[in-house]
C-alpha positions as CSV (number, residue, x, y, z in Angstrom):
1,M,-20.3,-1.9,-18.0
2,R,-20.7,-2.2,-14.2
3,S,-23.5,0.1,-12.9
4,P,-22.5,2.6,-10.0
5,S,-23.0,1.6,-6.5
6,P,-26.3,2.8,-5.0
7,L,-24.5,4.5,-2.1
8,F,-24.3,7.9,-4.2
9,S,-27.1,7.3,-6.8
10,P,-28.8,10.8,-6.1
11,L,-25.6,12.4,-7.6
12,S,-24.6,11.8,-11.3
13,R,-21.3,13.7,-11.7
14,P,-20.4,14.8,-8.1
15,D,-17.3,17.1,-7.7
16,A,-14.4,16.3,-5.6
17,C,-15.8,18.0,-2.4
18,R,-19.2,16.5,-2.7
19,L,-17.9,13.0,-3.3
20,I,-15.5,13.3,-0.2
21,D,-18.4,14.5,1.9
22,L,-20.7,11.5,0.8
23,G,-17.7,9.0,1.6
24,S,-16.8,10.6,4.8
25,A,-20.7,10.3,5.9
26,E,-20.7,6.6,4.8
27,L,-17.5,6.0,6.9
28,E,-19.2,7.6,10.0
29,K,-21.8,5.0,9.6
30,A,-19.3,2.3,9.3
31,L,-17.6,3.1,12.5
32,R,-20.7,2.0,14.2
33,L,-20.3,-1.7,12.7
34,P,-18.5,-4.3,14.6
35,R,-14.7,-4.2,14.1
36,E,-14.8,-7.4,11.8
37,Q,-17.3,-5.6,9.5
38,Q,-15.8,-2.3,9.0
39,R,-13.0,-3.5,6.5
40,E,-15.8,-4.8,4.1
41,A,-17.8,-1.7,4.6
42,M,-14.7,0.5,3.8
43,R,-14.1,-1.6,0.5
44,R,-17.7,-1.2,-0.4
45,I,-17.5,2.6,0.1
46,G,-14.3,2.6,-1.9
47,R,-15.8,0.8,-4.9
48,A,-18.8,3.2,-4.7
49,M,-16.4,6.2,-4.9
50,Q,-14.2,4.7,-7.4
51,S,-17.3,4.4,-9.8
52,K,-18.1,8.1,-9.4
53,Y,-14.4,9.1,-9.6
54,T,-14.1,7.8,-13.1
55,T,-16.6,10.3,-14.3
56,A,-14.9,13.3,-12.8
57,P,-11.4,13.3,-14.4
58,N,-10.7,16.8,-12.7
59,D,-10.6,15.2,-9.3
60,P,-7.4,15.6,-7.2
61,T,-4.8,12.6,-7.6
62,C,-4.9,12.3,-3.7
63,L,-8.5,11.0,-3.8
64,A,-7.5,8.3,-6.2
65,D,-4.7,7.2,-3.9
66,I,-7.1,7.1,-0.8
67,I,-9.5,4.9,-3.0
68,R,-6.7,2.6,-3.9
69,R,-5.6,2.2,-0.5
70,A,-9.0,1.5,0.8
71,L,-9.4,-1.2,-1.8
72,S,-5.9,-2.9,-1.6
73,D,-4.2,-2.1,1.7
74,E,-5.1,-4.4,4.4
75,D,-3.5,-2.1,7.1
76,Y,-5.6,0.8,6.1
77,A,-8.4,1.4,8.8
78,V,-11.6,3.2,8.5
79,T,-10.4,5.9,10.8
80,D,-7.3,6.2,8.5
81,M,-9.4,6.7,5.4
82,L,-11.6,9.2,7.2
83,L,-8.9,11.3,8.3
84,D,-7.4,11.2,4.6
85,L,-10.5,12.4,3.2
86,H,-10.8,15.3,5.6
87,R,-7.2,16.3,4.6
88,A,-7.9,15.9,0.9
89,R,-11.0,18.1,1.3
90,T,-8.8,20.9,2.7
91,E,-6.2,20.4,-0.4
92,V,-9.1,20.7,-2.9
93,E,-10.5,23.8,-1.3
94,T,-7.0,25.2,-1.3
95,A,-6.4,24.2,-5.0
96,V,-9.6,25.7,-6.0
97,A,-8.7,29.0,-4.4
98,R,-5.2,28.9,-5.9
99,R,-6.6,28.3,-9.4
100,R,-8.9,31.3,-9.0
101,R,-6.0,33.5,-7.9
102,E,-3.9,32.3,-10.8
103,E,-6.4,33.1,-13.4
104,R,-7.2,36.5,-11.9
105,M,-3.2,37.3,-12.1
106,R,-3.4,36.0,-15.8
107,K,-6.1,38.3,-16.6
108,E,-4.4,41.2,-15.0
109,E,-1.2,40.6,-16.8
110,K,-3.0,40.4,-20.1
111,R,-4.6,43.7,-19.5
112,R,-1.3,45.2,-18.6
113,T,0.5,43.8,-21.6
114,T,-2.0,44.5,-24.3
115,P,-1.0,47.7,-26.0
116,P,-3.4,50.7,-26.5
117,F,-5.2,51.3,-29.6
118,Y,-2.9,54.2,-30.8
119,E,0.1,52.1,-30.5
120,R,-1.0,49.4,-32.7
121,A,0.0,48.9,-36.3
122,R,-1.6,51.4,-38.8
123,K,-4.6,50.1,-40.5
124,P,-6.2,51.1,-44.0
125,L,-8.1,54.3,-44.2
126,T,-11.4,52.5,-44.4
127,M,-10.8,50.6,-41.2
128,T,-9.6,53.5,-39.4
129,L,-12.9,55.5,-40.4
130,L,-14.9,52.5,-39.2
131,S,-13.3,52.3,-36.0
132,L,-13.9,56.1,-35.3
133,L,-17.5,55.7,-36.2
134,S,-17.7,52.6,-33.9
135,L,-15.9,54.4,-31.1
136,S,-18.4,57.5,-31.6
137,L,-21.3,55.3,-31.4
138,L,-20.0,53.6,-28.3
139,S,-19.3,56.8,-26.8
140,G,-22.7,58.3,-27.3
141,T,-24.2,55.0,-26.1
142,A,-22.3,55.3,-23.0
143,V,-23.4,58.8,-22.3
144,V,-27.0,58.0,-22.8
145,L,-26.7,54.8,-20.6
146,H,-24.9,57.0,-17.9
147,Y,-27.7,59.5,-17.7
148,L,-30.5,56.8,-17.9
149,Y,-28.8,54.5,-15.4
150,P,-26.5,56.8,-13.0
151,N,-26.1,53.9,-10.5
152,G,-25.3,51.1,-13.3
153,M,-27.4,48.9,-15.0
154,F,-26.3,45.5,-13.6
155,L,-24.2,46.2,-10.6
156,T,-25.6,46.2,-6.9
157,S,-24.1,47.4,-3.6
158,V,-23.2,44.9,-1.1
159,E,-21.5,45.3,2.5
160,V,-18.6,43.2,3.5
161,P,-19.6,41.0,6.4
162,P,-17.5,40.7,9.6
163,L,-15.7,37.4,9.6
164,V,-12.8,37.8,11.8
165,G,-13.0,35.4,14.7
166,S,-15.6,33.1,13.1
167,S,-14.9,29.6,11.5
168,L,-14.5,29.2,7.7
169,T,-17.3,27.0,6.3
170,E,-19.1,26.6,3.0
171,N,-21.8,29.1,4.0
172,T,-19.3,31.6,5.2
173,V,-20.4,34.1,2.5
174,D,-23.0,34.4,-0.2
175,P,-21.2,33.0,-3.5
176,R,-23.4,35.2,-5.5
177,Y,-21.7,38.6,-4.1
178,F,-18.3,37.1,-2.8
179,S,-15.4,34.8,-3.6
180,L,-12.8,33.9,-1.3
181,D,-9.0,34.0,-1.6
182,V,-7.8,32.0,1.7
183,T,-4.4,31.9,3.0
184,Y,-3.5,29.4,5.9
185,Q,-1.0,29.8,8.5
186,Y,-0.3,28.3,12.0
187,H,-1.5,30.3,14.9
188,E,-0.9,29.7,18.5
189,D,-4.0,31.2,20.1
190,S,-6.7,30.2,17.5
191,D,-8.5,26.8,16.7
192,V,-8.2,25.2,13.2
193,G,-10.4,27.1,10.6
194,T,-10.7,30.2,12.6
195,I,-10.5,33.4,10.5
196,L,-7.6,35.7,11.5
197,S,-7.9,38.7,9.2
198,Q,-9.8,39.7,6.2
199,S,-9.4,42.4,3.4
200,P,-11.5,44.4,2.7
201,Q,-12.5,45.2,6.2
202,A,-16.0,44.6,7.7
203,G,-18.5,47.1,7.0
204,M,-16.9,48.5,3.7
205,T,-19.4,48.7,0.6
206,R,-18.5,47.1,-2.8
207,R,-20.2,47.3,-6.1
208,V,-20.7,43.9,-7.7
209,A,-22.2,42.1,-10.6
210,P,-23.9,39.0,-9.0
211,R,-22.2,35.7,-10.0
212,R,-20.3,37.3,-12.7
213,H,-18.0,39.8,-10.9
214,P,-18.2,39.3,-7.2
215,C,-16.3,40.9,-4.6
216,T,-13.1,38.9,-3.6
217,L,-12.6,38.7,0.1
218,H,-8.9,37.8,1.1
219,L,-8.8,35.7,4.4
220,T,-6.1,34.4,6.5
221,V,-7.3,31.2,8.3
222,S,-5.8,29.6,11.2
223,L,-4.2,26.0,11.0
224,G,-4.2,25.9,14.8
225,T,-1.0,25.9,17.0
226,P,2.1,24.3,15.3
227,H,3.1,22.8,18.7
228,V,1.4,19.7,20.1
229,E,2.0,17.4,23.2
230,M,2.9,13.8,22.7
231,G,0.2,11.6,23.9
232,D,0.5,8.4,26.1
233,Y,-0.1,5.5,23.7
234,V,1.4,2.9,25.7
235,G,-1.1,-0.2,25.8
236,M,-3.0,1.1,22.7
237,T,-3.6,-1.0,19.6
238,R,-1.3,-0.1,16.7
239,Y,-4.4,1.4,14.8
240,Q,-5.6,3.5,17.7
241,A,-2.0,4.9,18.3
242,I,-1.6,5.8,14.6
243,T,-5.0,7.5,14.4
244,A,-4.1,9.6,17.6
245,C,-0.9,10.6,16.0
246,R,-2.3,11.7,12.8
247,R,-4.8,13.7,14.6
248,L,-2.2,15.7,16.2
249,G,-0.4,16.3,12.7
250,L,2.4,13.9,13.8
251,V,3.8,11.2,11.4
252,P,3.9,7.8,13.1
253,S,6.8,5.2,12.4
254,I,6.3,1.7,13.5
255,K,9.1,-0.6,14.8
256,K,8.5,-4.2,16.0
257,V,9.6,-5.6,19.5
258,S,9.6,-9.1,20.4
259,D,8.7,-8.9,24.1
260,Y,5.2,-7.5,24.0
261,P,1.8,-8.5,22.9
262,A,1.1,-8.4,19.2
263,D,-0.3,-5.1,17.7
264,N,0.1,-3.3,21.1
265,V,2.2,-0.2,21.7
266,A,5.0,-1.0,24.1
267,R,6.7,2.4,24.2
268,T,7.1,5.5,22.3
269,E,10.0,8.0,21.1
270,P,9.7,10.7,22.4
271,E,7.9,9.8,25.5
272,A,4.4,11.2,26.5
273,G,4.3,14.8,27.4
274,T,7.0,15.8,25.0
275,V,6.2,18.9,23.1
276,L,6.5,18.6,19.3
277,T,5.9,20.5,16.1
278,R,3.3,19.2,13.7
279,G,4.8,17.2,11.0
280,E,7.6,15.6,13.3
281,T,7.9,11.8,13.0
282,V,7.4,9.9,16.2
283,T,8.3,6.1,16.7
284,L,5.8,3.6,18.0
285,Y,7.3,0.3,19.2
286,V,4.7,-2.4,18.6
287,G,4.7,-5.9,20.0
288,S,4.9,-9.0,17.8
289,S,4.9,-11.8,20.3
290,R,1.7,-13.9,20.5
291,H,2.6,-15.5,23.8
292,V,3.5,-13.0,26.6
293,A,3.8,-13.9,30.3
294,H,1.3,-12.3,32.6
295,V,2.4,-10.5,35.9
296,A,0.5,-9.5,39.0
297,V,1.3,-5.7,39.7
298,P,2.7,-5.3,43.3
299,N,1.9,-2.7,45.9
300,L,4.6,0.0,45.3
301,V,2.9,2.8,47.5
302,G,5.0,3.5,50.6
303,N,8.4,2.2,49.1
304,S,11.2,4.4,48.1
305,E,11.6,5.3,44.4
306,I,14.6,3.2,44.0
307,G,13.1,0.3,45.8
308,A,9.9,0.4,43.7
309,L,11.8,0.6,40.4
310,T,13.8,-2.4,41.4
311,M,10.6,-4.3,42.2
312,L,9.3,-3.5,38.7
313,S,12.6,-4.5,37.1
314,S,12.7,-7.9,38.9
315,L,9.0,-8.8,37.7
316,G,9.7,-8.0,34.1
317,L,7.8,-4.6,34.2
318,S,8.8,-1.5,32.7
319,R,9.3,2.0,34.2
320,G,6.7,4.3,33.0
321,K,6.5,8.2,33.8
322,I,7.8,9.4,37.2
323,T,5.9,12.5,38.5
324,Y,7.2,14.3,41.6
325,M,4.4,16.1,43.9
326,T,4.3,17.7,47.2
327,S,2.9,15.6,50.1
328,E,3.4,14.9,53.8
329,E,5.2,11.7,53.0
330,P,9.0,11.8,53.0
331,P,10.8,12.8,50.0
332,G,11.5,9.9,47.7
333,T,8.3,7.9,48.8
334,V,6.1,6.4,46.2
335,I,2.4,7.7,47.0
336,A,0.6,6.5,43.8
337,Q,0.9,4.1,41.0
338,S,-0.8,4.0,37.5
339,V,-1.9,0.3,37.9
340,L,-3.5,-0.9,41.2
341,S,-1.8,-3.7,43.0
342,G,-3.3,-7.0,42.4
343,N,-4.1,-6.5,38.7
344,T,-2.7,-8.8,36.2
345,V,-0.7,-7.1,33.1
346,N,1.3,-8.4,30.4
347,S,5.0,-8.6,31.0
348,G,6.9,-5.4,29.8
349,T,4.0,-3.2,30.7
350,Q,5.0,0.4,31.8
351,I,4.0,1.4,35.5
352,S,3.9,5.1,36.2
353,L,4.8,6.4,39.6
354,V,3.8,9.5,41.8
355,V,6.7,10.3,44.0
356,S,6.7,12.7,47.1
357,K,9.1,15.5,47.2
358,G,8.3,16.5,50.8
359,S,5.9,19.0,52.3
360,G,8.2,22.0,51.3
């Protein structure tokens, strides 16, 4: 049998969250390596995680998919795996909270549906007498314990901490006294992970049995704003643009174009600056040509907007974003350009312009 990788040797049977944290830490180190070594480092980390994953059959299937992609997908980058691990950790925490909530609901349902003693089928006289005797003994014991321990034998009083406005972490509450039931929702004015509301309220006192019967705190946590602004990814590599889109919660779709350098983004749909909702799909047009002509950028400042666009088209350059600003120059005059004149760029590069709209 193949021995486990020494990367995670301090941990014999890590749970899913711990395994994800260890993998993320190793990937952070891999990002500091040269680009040609990052792929091999990611495979090494994937093999180490796979050896630990086989000893933890209750881990989520999404973790198995991440490990499989790290070992077999050539287009899978270190940054992609790091983002997927962060997302998987959130799913694991949500699944744990959901299982706890379902188990609590099953217990409550069982307690409601179990018929009381007097509705059960009649038992023989002997069993009835024994039951009455046992009940009397238990009642007497309960009375004695009540007078001896008026505040309870194993219960302790805890005060609910103020959590609203803070960030949800592993150390948000003491697990001996509190358990969490977390609900996530989008919120325009809060960062990701910010606690929006809690129940019970802060300052209230609860009686709990440490570890056995903790107080359940129901929290509503922010997923951040559902709206994001499309970034300017033109000129980035395919991996950089995909990573940037996923960080915004967008779904990138790749299409090839032949008139732009290989693996570089020629344009996007929608354009930069467009406000989108998380989960929407954006199209990245990536070049596939290995031989692209180089063009010297002309001086467009002082020309009219139409004249500048005509010059760009004649040189094989693309129109970028047009921004209109107040200035002393006549309306319609180009007052700035995104790439300075004299610089050499690839054919098809987008050049953005700033155009005067007059002093009024």
